[in-house]
C-alpha positions in Angstrom: 62.3 201.8 132.5 58.8 201.5 133.8 57.4 199.1 136.3 53.8 198.5 137.4 52.0 196.6 140.2 49.0 196.9 142.2 48.5 197.4 145.9 46.2 198.5 148.4 45.9 202.4 149.5 46.7 202.6 153.2 44.4 205.3 153.5 41.1 204.0 151.9 41.9 200.2 151.5 40.8 200.6 147.7 43.0 198.7 145.3 45.1 200.8 143.4 47.6 200.7 140.3 51.3 201.9 140.8 53.7 202.7 138.3 57.3 203.6 138.9 59.3 205.2 135.9 63.0 205.8 135.7 64.2 208.6 133.5 67.4 210.6 133.9 68.3 208.5 137.0 65.3 209.8 138.8 62.4 207.6 139.9 58.9 209.1 139.6 55.9 207.2 141.0 52.5 207.5 139.7 49.0 205.9 141.1 45.6 205.6 139.7 42.5 204.0 141.1 40.7 202.7 138.1 41.8 201.5 134.6 41.6 203.9 131.8 42.0 207.0 133.9 44.9 209.3 134.2 47.8 208.7 136.5 48.2 210.9 139.6 52.0 211.9 139.6 51.9 213.9 142.9 51.8 211.0 144.9 54.5 210.9 147.7 56.0 207.1 147.8 56.0 205.2 151.1 58.6 202.9 152.4 56.3 200.0 151.2 56.3 201.3 147.8 60.0 201.8 147.8 60.4 198.2 149.1 57.8 196.8 146.3 60.0 198.5 143.8 63.2 196.7 145.1 61.5 193.6 145.1 60.5 193.9 141.5 64.0 195.3 140.6 65.7 192.2 142.2 63.6 189.8 140.4 64.2 191.3 137.2 67.7 191.7 137.8 68.1 188.1 138.1 66.5 187.8 134.6 68.9 190.1 133.1 65.9 192.6 132.2 67.6 195.8 132.2 68.3 196.5 135.9 71.8 197.7 137.0 73.8 197.4 139.9 73.3 201.1 140.3 69.4 200.7 140.4 69.6 198.4 143.1 72.1 200.3 145.1 70.0 203.7 144.6 66.9 202.1 145.6 68.3 200.4 148.8 70.1 203.8 150.1 66.7 205.6 149.5 65.1 202.8 152.0 68.1 202.9 154.4 67.5 206.7 154.5 63.7 206.4 155.3 64.8 205.4 158.9 66.8 208.5 159.4 64.8 211.1 157.6 61.4 209.6 158.4 59.9 210.4 154.9 60.9 210.2 151.3 61.5 213.1 149.0 58.5 213.3 146.9 59.3 210.7 144.6 62.6 211.3 142.8 66.0 210.6 143.6 69.1 211.6 141.8 72.1 209.4 142.2 
């Protein structure tokens, strides 16, 4: 499963393209600033990125587009853990 959206980089204020892929129960975030360039796979996802992913998953869930209850629960848990840990785990989560 792959989900893409655009947002603004909090450090530079530039528009960026964000892609999240789920493979083997792990979420991997990727970012690029221009079309037709390579994806940066070393990005550490922020809470805002996780919340944007959750929003996209919830919209797809209502339309029955391959999103499971486990996907929603896993992302909600990660967002909930942000308050206790302070930062994500580098872009992957095994559930």
